[in-house]
C-alpha distance (Angstrom), angle and dihedral (degrees) to the residues before:
residue distance angle dihedral
M1 . . .
S2 3.84 . .
G3 3.80 117.6 .
S4 3.74 126.2 -120.3
P5 3.77 123.6 -83.1
A6 3.76 90.4 -101.2
E7 3.82 90.6 53.7
A8 3.76 91.9 47.3
G9 3.82 89.5 52.3
N10 3.75 91.6 49.5
R11 3.84 90.1 51.5
S12 3.86 88.1 49.9
T13 3.82 89.7 51.1
E14 3.75 92.4 49.5
Q15 3.86 92.7 50.6
L16 3.71 93.2 47.7
E17 3.78 91.9 48.1
R18 3.78 89.4 50.5
A19 3.77 87.9 51.5
A20 3.77 91.2 52.7
R21 3.77 90.8 50.0
A22 3.81 91.1 49.2
A23 3.81 90.6 50.0
A24 3.72 93.7 48.2
D25 3.86 91.7 48.7
W26 3.79 89.9 48.2
E27 3.78 92.5 55.6
Q28 3.81 87.9 64.4
T29 3.85 95.7 48.7
K30 3.86 104.8 29.1
W31 3.76 91.3 -158.6
I32 3.83 115.2 168.1
D33 3.68 141.2 176.8
L34 3.77 112.1 -135.3
V35 3.77 129.6 -152.9
C36 3.92 121.5 -173.7
E37 3.78 122.9 -159.7
G38 3.76 123.0 -135.1
G39 3.86 117.8 -109.4
G40 3.79 111.0 142.5
V41 3.84 116.5 -125.0
L42 3.83 87.6 -5.1
G43 3.85 85.6 78.2
I44 3.83 85.9 91.7
G45 3.94 84.0 84.2
L46 3.74 88.8 59.3
V47 3.76 91.0 58.4
G48 3.83 92.3 51.0
A49 3.84 87.4 49.2
Y50 3.91 91.3 51.8
A51 3.78 90.3 46.6
V52 3.84 90.9 64.4
L53 3.87 92.3 46.0
E54 3.72 90.3 50.8
A55 3.81 93.5 47.4
R56 3.81 90.0 49.2
G57 3.86 91.5 55.6
Y58 3.73 99.9 -107.3
R59 3.73 112.6 154.9
V60 3.83 121.3 -148.0
Q61 3.82 117.1 -136.5
N62 3.79 103.8 169.2
L63 3.82 128.0 15.2
A64 3.77 134.5 -165.8
G65 3.76 133.1 175.7
T66 3.80 146.8 164.9
S67 3.82 126.2 -138.0
A68 3.95 106.8 -39.6
G69 3.83 84.6 8.0
A70 3.74 90.1 57.9
I71 3.76 90.8 51.6
V72 3.83 93.0 52.8
A73 3.84 93.6 42.4
T74 3.76 92.3 48.0
L75 3.82 95.2 49.7
I76 3.88 90.7 49.9
A77 3.80 89.9 47.7
A78 3.84 89.5 52.6
G79 3.84 89.8 56.5
Y80 3.76 105.2 -94.4
T81 3.72 115.8 145.6
A82 3.84 121.8 -135.1
A83 3.83 90.1 -102.6
E84 3.81 92.7 53.6
V85 3.77 93.6 47.2
R86 3.74 88.1 50.0
D87 3.75 91.7 52.2
I88 3.80 92.8 49.7
I89 3.86 90.5 53.3
F90 3.82 95.0 43.2
D91 3.75 94.4 48.0
L92 3.90 93.8 45.9
D93 3.80 119.4 102.0
F94 3.88 96.1 -136.2
S95 3.76 91.1 -159.8
R96 3.85 92.3 70.8
I97 3.80 89.0 63.9
T98 3.89 87.5 69.1
D99 3.82 98.8 72.4
P100 3.74 104.3 165.5
H101 3.79 128.0 -144.5
P102 3.82 112.7 -117.3
E103 3.77 92.6 -100.3
A104 3.81 91.3 53.4
R105 3.87 90.5 57.1
L106 3.77 86.0 77.0
A107 3.80 86.6 75.0
L108 3.77 88.0 63.9
I109 3.87 92.5 60.8
G110 3.78 98.0 44.4
G111 3.71 104.1 -76.9
R112 3.72 97.5 104.5
W113 3.76 104.9 152.5
L114 3.88 92.2 32.2
G115 3.78 91.7 52.0
W116 3.78 95.2 42.3
G117 3.89 92.3 43.6
A118 3.86 92.5 50.7
S119 3.77 93.1 47.0
V120 3.82 91.4 50.0
L121 3.86 92.4 47.8
R122 3.81 92.9 49.2
H123 3.88 103.3 33.3
Q124 3.83 101.8 15.9
G125 3.77 87.4 -123.4
I126 3.95 142.8 60.0
Y127 3.74 93.9 -133.4
R128 3.91 132.6 46.0
G129 3.84 99.0 -141.8
D130 3.83 89.6 -145.9
F131 3.73 94.5 125.1
F132 3.85 92.9 53.2
L133 3.86 91.3 49.2
E134 3.79 92.4 53.6
L135 3.77 90.9 45.5
M136 3.78 92.1 53.5
R137 3.94 90.7 46.4
E138 3.83 88.3 51.9
K139 3.78 97.9 47.3
L140 3.84 93.1 43.2
A141 3.82 93.2 46.9
A142 3.80 87.4 53.2
K143 3.88 86.9 67.0
G144 3.74 93.8 41.1
V145 3.81 97.0 -99.4
T146 3.66 127.6 134.6
T147 3.81 106.8 137.4
F148 3.80 132.9 19.4
R149 3.80 87.2 -97.9
Q150 3.79 86.8 83.4
L151 3.87 90.4 49.8
R152 3.75 93.6 52.0
Y153 3.83 123.4 117.3
E154 3.82 102.0 -119.3
D155 3.85 95.9 -156.7
G156 3.83 91.7 67.3
K157 3.71 90.9 -156.8
S158 3.81 96.8 148.8
P159 3.79 120.5 62.1
D160 3.82 88.4 -160.2
P161 3.92 108.8 102.0
R162 3.79 88.5 -144.0
Y163 3.77 89.3 73.3
R164 3.83 101.5 38.0
H165 3.78 93.5 88.2
K166 3.79 131.6 41.6
V167 3.79 93.7 -122.5
Q168 3.84 140.3 27.7
V169 3.91 119.0 -155.8
I170 3.74 118.0 -151.5
V171 3.85 115.8 -135.7
S172 3.83 135.0 171.2
D173 3.77 115.2 -128.5
V174 3.91 101.9 -154.7
T175 3.81 93.2 -178.9
N176 3.74 95.0 58.2
R177 3.92 94.5 26.0
R178 3.82 93.1 -127.0
L179 3.75 144.0 119.8
L180 3.90 117.5 -106.8
R181 3.76 124.5 -154.5
L182 3.75 104.5 -161.9
P183 3.00 130.6 -118.1
M184 3.80 89.2 7.0
D185 3.82 93.1 66.5
A186 3.77 97.7 34.2
K187 3.87 98.2 104.5
A188 3.78 95.6 44.0
V189 3.73 97.4 45.9
L190 3.82 111.2 16.4
G191 3.73 95.0 35.0
V192 3.78 94.5 -127.1
E193 3.85 129.4 111.3
P194 3.75 110.7 -102.7
D195 3.79 92.6 -121.6
D196 3.84 90.9 55.7
L197 3.74 97.6 50.7
P198 3.87 111.1 114.8
V199 3.85 107.2 -119.1
A200 3.75 96.0 -148.3
E201 3.78 92.0 52.7
A202 3.86 89.4 53.0
V203 3.79 91.7 51.8
R204 3.88 89.4 47.3
M205 3.84 88.8 54.5
S206 3.74 92.7 50.8
M207 3.82 95.4 50.8
S208 3.70 95.9 50.3
I209 3.80 98.9 119.5
P210 3.84 103.4 -161.4
F211 3.85 115.2 -102.8
F212 3.88 88.0 1.7
F213 3.86 99.2 69.3
S214 3.81 120.9 20.9
P215 3.78 110.9 -108.3
V216 3.77 122.6 -108.8
R217 3.92 115.5 -102.1
W218 3.78 111.9 -145.4
K219 3.73 118.3 -168.9
H220 3.77 111.0 -150.7
P221 3.78 113.2 -130.0
D222 3.79 92.4 -122.0
G223 3.76 88.7 62.3
K224 3.83 94.2 -132.0
Q225 3.81 98.6 104.2
Q226 3.81 139.9 29.6
L227 3.84 111.8 -158.4
T228 3.81 126.0 -144.5
L229 3.75 108.3 -143.6
V230 3.86 124.4 -170.1
D231 3.80 143.6 163.9
G232 3.76 112.6 -33.7
G233 3.79 88.2 -138.7
M234 3.82 88.9 79.6
L235 3.83 88.3 75.7
S236 3.84 103.8 16.4
N237 3.71 124.2 3.8
F238 3.83 92.6 172.0
P239 3.83 108.9 33.7
V240 3.82 95.3 -178.9
W241 3.79 89.0 142.8
L242 3.85 93.2 66.8
F243 3.72 100.6 95.5
D244 3.81 98.7 35.6
T245 3.80 118.8 125.6
P246 3.79 131.3 -174.6
E247 3.92 92.5 -116.9
L248 3.67 126.8 76.8
P249 3.79 107.7 -76.6
D250 3.81 119.8 -115.2
W251 3.86 86.8 -148.0
P252 3.76 136.0 5.8
T253 3.82 132.2 -101.9
F254 3.68 114.1 -127.7
G255 3.77 121.3 -157.8
L256 3.80 122.9 -151.7
R257 3.85 105.1 -154.8
L258 3.85 126.4 -179.9
V259 3.88 111.0 -134.4
S260 3.73 124.3 -165.2
P261 3.79 120.2 -160.1
E262 3.68 91.7 -125.8
A263 3.83 93.8 57.7
R264 3.73 110.9 20.4
D265 3.85 92.1 163.7
G266 3.71 96.1 43.4
G267 3.82 112.5 31.7
G268 3.70 118.4 174.7
L269 3.75 137.0 132.7
S270 3.72 128.8 -44.4
L271 3.75 119.4 -126.6
P272 3.89 117.9 -76.1
V273 3.72 92.6 -133.8
P274 3.83 139.7 25.4
L275 3.78 112.5 -95.5
P276 3.78 111.3 -143.0
P277 3.87 115.5 -162.1
N278 3.74 116.1 -94.5
T279 3.79 93.5 2.8
G280 3.85 125.2 113.3
R281 3.78 89.9 -8.7
L282 3.89 98.2 176.2
L283 3.74 93.2 51.5
S284 3.78 93.0 40.6
Y285 3.84 87.6 52.3
A286 3.84 91.6 48.6
L287 3.81 94.7 48.6
T288 3.92 89.9 47.3
L289 3.75 89.7 54.5
V290 3.85 91.9 52.1
Q291 3.78 90.8 48.9
T292 3.81 90.9 50.7
M293 3.82 92.3 51.1
L294 3.84 93.1 46.5
A295 3.74 91.7 48.9
A296 3.88 104.4 43.7
H297 3.71 113.7 27.2
D298 3.89 95.1 86.2
R299 3.80 94.8 42.6
L300 3.83 95.9 95.8
Y301 3.77 92.4 53.3
L302 3.81 89.7 50.1
D303 3.80 90.0 61.8
S304 3.86 89.2 71.4
E305 3.78 132.2 63.7
T306 3.66 90.9 -57.4
Y307 3.76 89.9 88.0
A308 3.70 93.2 64.1
R309 3.80 92.3 61.2
T310 3.85 97.6 39.0
I311 3.80 121.4 105.2
G312 3.81 105.0 -152.0
V313 3.82 112.3 -150.2
P314 3.82 112.8 -158.1
T315 3.82 113.6 -132.4
G316 3.78 101.8 -172.6
S317 3.78 116.4 -154.5
A318 3.92 94.3 -33.8
S319 3.83 118.3 127.0
G320 3.68 121.6 -130.5
T321 3.67 93.0 -133.0
D322 3.87 98.7 42.1
F323 3.80 96.3 120.1
A324 3.80 89.9 177.9
L325 3.85 95.4 67.2
S326 3.76 114.1 158.7
E327 3.82 120.5 -119.3
A328 3.77 87.1 -113.7
T329 3.79 91.9 56.8
K330 3.81 92.2 46.2
R331 3.86 87.8 54.5
Q332 3.77 91.5 47.4
L333 3.78 92.6 52.8
Y334 3.77 92.8 47.0
E335 3.80 93.1 48.2
A336 3.83 91.0 46.3
G337 3.85 88.5 58.5
R338 3.73 90.6 49.1
A339 3.75 93.4 49.0
A340 3.88 95.5 46.5
T341 3.68 91.5 50.4
T342 3.77 95.6 48.2
E343 3.75 89.9 51.6
F344 3.90 92.2 46.8
L345 3.76 91.5 52.3
D346 3.74 97.3 42.4
Q347 3.75 102.6 41.0
Q348 3.78 109.9 15.3
W349 3.74 116.0 30.7
S350 3.88 126.5 85.5
F351 3.79 118.3 153.8
A352 3.80 90.9 -160.1
E353 3.82 91.6 52.5
Y354 3.85 90.6 46.2
I355 3.82 92.3 52.3
A356 3.83 92.2 45.0
T357 3.81 95.3 47.7
F358 3.79 102.9 35.4
R359 3.77 110.5 17.5
S360 3.88 104.3 39.6
G361 3.74 98.0 53.8
P362 3.80 125.1 -119.9
R363 3.77 100.0 -50.9
P364 3.91 125.0 177.8
G365 3.78 106.9 -107.7
R366 3.65 96.7 1.6
R367 3.84 96.0 147.0
D368 3.71 92.9 54.4
I369 3.72 94.1 46.4
L370 3.86 90.7 49.0
K371 3.78 93.7 48.2
D372 3.65 91.3 49.6
A373 3.78 93.8 50.1
M374 3.82 91.9 46.3
A375 3.85 89.9 51.4
R376 3.73 90.5 51.8
I377 3.76 92.2 51.7
A378 3.83 91.3 48.0
A379 3.75 90.9 52.5
G380 3.81 93.8 45.7
A381 3.81 90.4 -116.9
P382 3.83 119.6 146.0
L383 3.84 119.6 -106.4
P384 3.72 121.2 -120.7
T385 3.70 114.4 -88.9
P386 3.82 107.4 -92.7
V387 3.77 119.6 -116.9
S388 3.82 114.0 -125.5
A389 3.83 114.1 -115.7
G390 3.73 89.9 -147.9
G391 3.77 126.6 -137.8
């Protein structure tokens, strides 16, 4: 049976007082979970955003990311500082990432659509992605990381597989039509122990923009199935939901999301190639479908409480697959990430308000109760003894 209105009010008071305590404790630790959206080369903005979080003393516990977000999240998990990730990106010749298949080279001598079309038909992508894979292996190895074993939390305090490794990479399994969270789903789907999954390969899977990069083919150890694995953005480009639990959180999840002025509520990548009218219609249509899925699938989720913990990084007119970005554009994206995060922390974010508004339920008088509890904590006064909700 339901309790009386007074009992319900006592329970509401208890929940909000717990929220106030959690917020006060968090101010001392500044632990956060961090989720990075995919967005191709626009991921430079994510690095700028993380640079401010790092400088402000926020400490990342769990990371997750898709595509470019997976790259940034994985490098952070491996131990790179914001400055080191920035140097990697600014020193990189992005054009080397576009390593075309032999058929696609026809595009370089005038047969654009013929070359691209032949490459997509034979390899399901214009570019191989081999340069990127070797680059990730090199950068991770420099920090002593090859497999997710080196990114495992050794204390093993949590039985939840979401928290056993420092980072989760989002991948789309086309063969089984499902979302993969790697390394969490590695054993069940890929047939490999999570600790033994190579990190660079997982990130390469996640950044395989369909038709742009060839998918990763993964042979299951039982020999019965070969999986086709592509960009995680096909199913969740912004997996900010990954670390959510029903209980009051001990620390918040921050989402770093890339926002273009043309689609502030959708985001997503720009097309990898110009699409002239009446030219290469089938390929143009396929690429447009991919863009639509990358841009729109997380929109409904963003209509919820997620927006309150999301740092929107403006990307201007830059394209997510413009691998010829100028140094000036790189700097603009990086600084846009810094500015957006500074504004979010200084003017928008309050963990106490977030918990009271979104994680304690719609309670009568919750604002007044919260403010009173926070004032008591600030003054060093004891909180009222909570009333048990019973069993």
